[in-house]
C-alpha positions in Angstrom: 93.5 68.4 28.3 91.1 67.5 30.9 92.3 65.7 34.2 90.2 63.7 35.7 89.4 62.9 39.3 90.5 59.3 40.2 90.1 57.6 43.3 93.5 58.2 44.5 93.4 61.8 44.0 90.3 62.0 45.9 91.9 60.0 49.0 94.9 62.5 48.9 92.5 65.4 49.1 90.8 63.9 52.0 93.9 62.9 53.9 95.3 66.4 53.7 91.8 68.0 54.4 91.7 65.6 57.6 95.4 66.5 58.6 94.7 70.4 58.5 91.3 69.9 60.4 93.2 68.0 63.3 96.0 70.6 63.5 93.4 73.6 63.5 91.4 71.6 66.4 94.7 70.7 68.3 95.6 74.7 68.3 92.3 75.4 69.3 92.0 73.3 72.3 95.3 73.9 73.3 95.5 77.5 72.9 92.7 77.8 75.1 94.3 75.9 77.9 97.5 77.9 77.6 95.6 81.5 77.5 93.9 80.6 81.0 96.9 79.7 82.9 99.0 82.8 81.8 98.4 86.3 83.6 97.6 89.2 81.6 100.5 91.8 81.7 97.9 94.5 80.6 98.1 97.9 82.5 95.5 98.1 85.3 92.8 100.7 85.2 91.2 101.9 88.3 89.2 105.0 88.8 90.7 107.5 91.4 87.4 109.9 91.2 85.7 108.2 94.0 88.0 106.5 96.4 91.5 105.0 96.6 93.0 102.3 94.5 94.9 99.4 95.8 97.5 98.2 93.2 100.1 95.6 93.9 103.5 96.9 93.1 105.9 94.1 93.6 104.7 91.8 96.2 103.1 94.5 98.7 99.8 96.4 98.3 99.9 100.2 97.4 97.1 102.7 98.1 96.8 105.5 95.6 94.5 108.3 96.2 93.5 111.8 95.5 93.5 113.9 98.7 90.6 116.5 97.6 87.8 115.0 95.8 86.1 116.0 93.6 88.9 116.9 91.4 88.5 120.2 89.5 89.9 121.5 86.3 92.6 124.3 86.9 92.9 123.6 90.6 96.0 121.9 92.6 95.3 118.4 94.0 97.6 115.9 95.8 98.1 112.3 94.7 99.1 110.1 97.7 100.9 106.7 97.3 100.8 104.7 100.5 102.5 101.4 101.1 104.3 99.2 98.9 108.0 97.9 99.1 110.4 100.5 100.0 113.2 99.6 97.5 110.5 100.2 94.6 109.9 104.1 93.9 108.0 105.9 90.9 110.6 107.0 88.5 108.2 108.6 85.8 104.7 110.0 86.1 102.4 111.6 83.9 98.8 112.7 83.2 97.4 112.4 79.8 93.7 113.0 78.6 92.0 109.6 77.6 89.5 111.3 75.0 90.9 114.3 74.1 94.6 114.9 73.4 95.7 118.0 75.6 99.4 117.1 76.1 101.2 115.2 78.9 101.6 116.9 82.5 104.7 115.5 84.3 103.7 114.4 87.8 106.9 114.5 90.1 106.3 112.3 93.4 108.4 113.0 96.3 109.1 110.9 99.1 106.8 111.3 101.9 106.4 109.4 105.1 105.9 105.8 104.4 105.0 106.7 100.8 105.1 109.3 98.1 103.2 112.4 97.4 102.9 115.0 94.2 101.2 118.1 93.5 99.2 117.9 90.1 97.0 120.2 88.3 95.4 119.6 85.0 93.6 122.2 82.3 90.4 122.7 81.4 88.4 121.4 78.4 85.1 122.3 76.6 83.6 118.7 77.7 81.8 119.3 81.1 83.6 116.1 82.4 87.2 114.9 81.5 89.2 111.9 82.0 92.5 112.1 82.4 95.0 109.1 82.9 97.6 108.6 85.5 100.5 106.7 84.1 103.4 105.5 86.7 106.4 103.6 85.7 108.4 101.9 88.8 111.6 101.1 89.3 111.2 97.4 89.2 109.7 97.9 85.7 106.0 97.6 86.4 103.7 100.5 85.0 100.3 101.5 86.4 97.6 103.5 84.5 94.8 104.9 86.7 91.7 106.9 85.4 90.8 110.2 87.0 87.5 111.8 86.0 87.8 115.7 86.5 85.0 118.3 86.4 85.0 121.7 84.6 84.0 124.4 86.5 
């Protein structure tokens, strides 16, 4: 039994396709406008290997820096956090390898002057240059992720 394609069926198909095209076009145009207005909630990546990084914690800027550059594997270094809002503190921090898995290394910040300070140490790997990520979770719910290149000796 063959069904014929009548003018009424063609009209219905064209109408359904037109509605679908209108919905796709509407979604495409208005989705692009909304994405421009919304702020990204991704972690900020900044490289601490060359200079300090300014990050926005709460509503105030904070400088994050390494005291002895360049950082070498299996040698202590100090991470300093200066500025920021006094009520916001680092709750949890750790170092982890970006391109290699060497576990997580806890970083314990202590209050010092107008900021925070922590001693840290990273292990050595077979590659001559390793990239570690410093992750910090703040008491206001923010999270920072900063890169740190470490040379093997």
